[in-house]
C-alpha positions in Angstrom: 0.0 0.0 0.0 1.4 3.4 -0.9 2.7 5.4 2.1 0.0 8.1 1.8 -2.9 5.7 1.1 -5.6 5.8 3.8 -7.4 2.7 4.7 -10.5 3.3 6.9 -11.4 0.7 9.5 -14.9 -0.8 9.7 -17.4 1.8 10.7 -18.1 0.5 14.1 -18.9 2.3 17.4 -15.9 0.7 19.1 -13.6 2.2 16.4 -14.9 5.7 16.3 -11.9 7.1 18.2 -9.5 5.4 15.7 -11.6 6.8 12.8 -11.6 10.3 14.3 -7.8 10.2 14.7 -7.3 9.2 11.1 -9.5 12.1 9.9 -7.8 14.7 12.1 -4.3 13.5 11.2 -5.1 13.6 7.5 -6.1 17.3 7.4 -2.6 18.7 7.5 -1.4 17.0 4.3 -3.0 17.7 0.8 -2.0 14.3 -0.4 -3.5 12.6 2.7 -6.7 14.7 2.4 -7.1 13.5 -1.2 -6.5 9.9 -0.2 -8.9 10.1 2.7 -11.6 11.6 0.4 -11.2 8.7 -2.0 -11.4 6.1 0.8 -14.6 7.7 2.0 -16.1 7.4 -1.4 -14.8 4.0 -2.3 -15.8 2.5 1.0 -19.3 4.1 0.9 -18.5 5.5 4.3 -21.0 8.3 4.7 -24.1 6.0 4.8 -22.3 3.8 7.3 -21.5 6.8 9.5 -25.2 7.8 9.3 -26.3 4.3 10.4 -23.8 4.4 13.3 -25.2 7.8 14.3 -28.8 6.6 14.5 -27.7 3.6 16.6 -25.6 5.9 19.0 -28.5 8.3 19.3 -30.9 5.5 20.1 -28.6 4.4 22.9 -27.9 8.0 24.0 -24.2 7.3 23.6 -23.0 10.9 23.9 -19.2 10.2 23.8 -19.6 8.4 20.4 -22.0 11.1 19.1 -19.3 13.7 19.9 -16.7 11.7 18.0 -19.1 11.5 15.1 -19.3 15.3 15.2 -15.6 15.6 14.9 -15.5 13.1 12.0 -18.2 14.9 10.0 -16.7 18.3 10.7 -13.3 17.0 9.4 -15.1 15.7 6.4 -16.2 19.3 5.5 -12.5 20.4 5.8 -11.5 17.9 3.1 -13.1 20.4 0.7 -14.3 17.8 -1.8 -17.5 18.5 -3.8 -18.0 14.8 -4.4 -18.3 14.3 -0.6 -20.7 17.2 -0.2 -23.0 15.8 -2.8 -23.3 12.6 -0.7 -23.5 14.5 2.6 -26.3 16.7 1.3 -28.2 14.0 -0.5 -31.8 13.9 0.8 -31.1 10.4 2.2 -28.3 11.6 4.5 -28.8 15.3 5.1 -31.0 15.0 8.2 -28.6 12.5 9.8 -25.6 14.8 9.0 -27.4 17.7 10.7 -28.2 15.4 13.6 -24.5 14.5 14.0 -23.6 18.2 13.9 -26.0 18.8 16.9 -23.4 17.1 19.2 -20.7 19.7 19.2 -18.5 18.7 22.2 -17.8 22.3 22.9 -21.4 22.9 23.9 -23.0 21.8 27.2 -26.1 20.4 25.5 -26.9 19.3 21.9 -28.6 21.9 19.7 -31.9 21.0 18.1 -31.2 21.9 14.5 -33.3 19.1 13.0 -36.4 20.4 14.9 -35.8 23.8 13.4 -34.9 22.8 9.9 -37.6 20.2 9.4 -40.2 21.7 11.7 -40.2 25.4 12.7 -38.5 26.6 9.6 -40.5 24.5 7.2 -40.6 26.1 3.8 -43.9 27.9 3.0 -44.8 28.1 -0.6 -45.9 31.6 -1.4 -46.7 30.5 -4.9 -47.3 26.7 -5.4 -44.2 25.0 -6.8 -45.2 22.3 -9.2 -41.7 21.1 -9.9 -40.5 18.5 -7.3 -36.9 19.1 -8.5 -37.2 22.9 -7.8 -38.8 22.3 -4.4 -36.1 19.8 -3.4 -33.4 22.2 -4.5 -34.8 25.1 -2.5 -35.1 22.9 0.6 -31.6 21.6 0.2 -30.1 25.1 -0.4 -31.7 26.6 2.7 -30.5 23.7 4.9 -27.0 23.8 3.5 -26.8 27.5 4.0 -28.0 27.0 7.6 -25.2 24.5 8.1 -22.7 27.0 6.8 -24.0 30.1 8.7 -25.3 28.6 11.9 -24.0 25.1 12.7 -20.4 25.0 11.5 -18.0 27.1 13.6 -16.6 30.2 11.9 -13.4 29.1 10.1 -10.1 30.4 11.1 -8.0 32.3 8.5 -6.1 29.0 7.8 -9.4 27.1 7.3 -11.2 29.5 5.0 -9.7 28.0 1.9 -10.6 24.5 3.1 -14.3 25.4 2.8 -14.3 26.7 -0.7 -16.2 23.7 -2.0 -19.1 24.4 0.4 -19.3 28.0 -0.9 -19.3 26.6 -4.5 -22.0 24.1 -3.7 -24.3 26.8 -2.4 -23.5 29.1 -5.3 -24.3 26.6 -8.0 -27.5 25.5 -6.2 -28.6 29.2 -6.3 -27.8 29.4 -10.0 -29.9 26.2 -10.6 -32.8 27.6 -8.7 -32.8 30.9 -10.6 -32.5 29.0 -13.9 -35.5 26.7 -13.0 -37.6 29.7 -12.0 -36.7 31.5 -15.2 -37.9 28.5 -17.2 -41.2 28.3 -15.4 -43.3 31.0 -17.1 -46.5 30.1 -15.1 -44.7 30.5 -11.8 -43.5 34.0 -12.5 -46.8 35.0 -14.1 -48.7 33.9 -11.0 -46.3 35.8 -8.8 -46.6 39.1 -10.7 -50.4 38.8 -11.2 -50.8 38.6 -7.4 -48.4 41.4 -6.7 -50.3 43.7 -9.1 -53.8 42.7 -8.0 -55.5 45.4 -5.9 -57.3 42.9 -3.7 -54.1 41.2 -2.5 -53.9 41.7 1.2 -51.1 43.4 3.0 -49.6 40.3 4.6 -49.9 38.3 1.4 -48.2 41.2 -0.6 -45.5 41.3 2.0 -44.8 37.5 1.6 -44.8 37.8 -2.2 -42.4 40.7 -2.1 -40.0 39.0 0.3 -40.1 35.9 -1.9 -39.3 38.0 -5.0 -36.5 39.8 -3.1 -34.9 36.5 -2.1 -34.7 35.2 -5.6 -33.5 38.6 -7.0 -30.7 38.2 -4.4 -30.0 34.7 -5.8 -29.9 36.2 -9.3 -27.1 38.4 -8.3 -24.9 35.3 -8.4 -25.5 34.8 -12.1 -23.0 35.9 -14.8 -24.0 39.3 -16.2 -24.8 38.1 -19.7 -25.7 34.8 -21.5 -29.0 32.9 -22.1 -29.6 32.5 -18.4 -27.6 35.5 -17.2 -28.4 38.2 -14.8 -29.5 40.7 -17.5 -32.0 38.2 -18.9 -33.4 37.4 -15.5 -34.1 41.0 -14.5 -35.8 41.7 -17.9 
């Protein structure tokens, strides 16, 4: 086995400390980070970590849950889009957020899942017919929350190690704007209600906030092109 190759042990509760040590030791070397990212993908490790998390949470095994937090946090620092695609997949995202509730620096776990899948449930101001668009909006909001609220603020040395997370959110926003641009009925319904004299104050406020949010998203587009910023604002 090459000297820089990473071989991950079986994803078992009894080996979480060993796994966490491998992750933390790999962050300081670009070659080791690359090798670890490949091992995570090749060994289908993220679903296994999610399975282990659910078992640990059922048993209220706080020590293991805190180790899982460190493992997942380190995974973000690997800065690999391929891993983010798996972490933020609908099958895994709720478990990933659950793991990130067990920050060992906090006295009690945070209840991020209750907020993201309950309190902050997305309210459709205009009915969204496209399941793909709806899923993309949900995912983008939750990933943005992970970046802004859950993950600790990166140090100067760590900022470049989270560029893939920034890119993931950026391209999600571009996709959302593009899908809305392509849905003539959605935009038509939005502006018909905004112009209607009988639209109530609260309803008009919701519609305006919704439009403002997506205009903000549109600022991420390139200035020109078939789906560029200029076309969107026209």
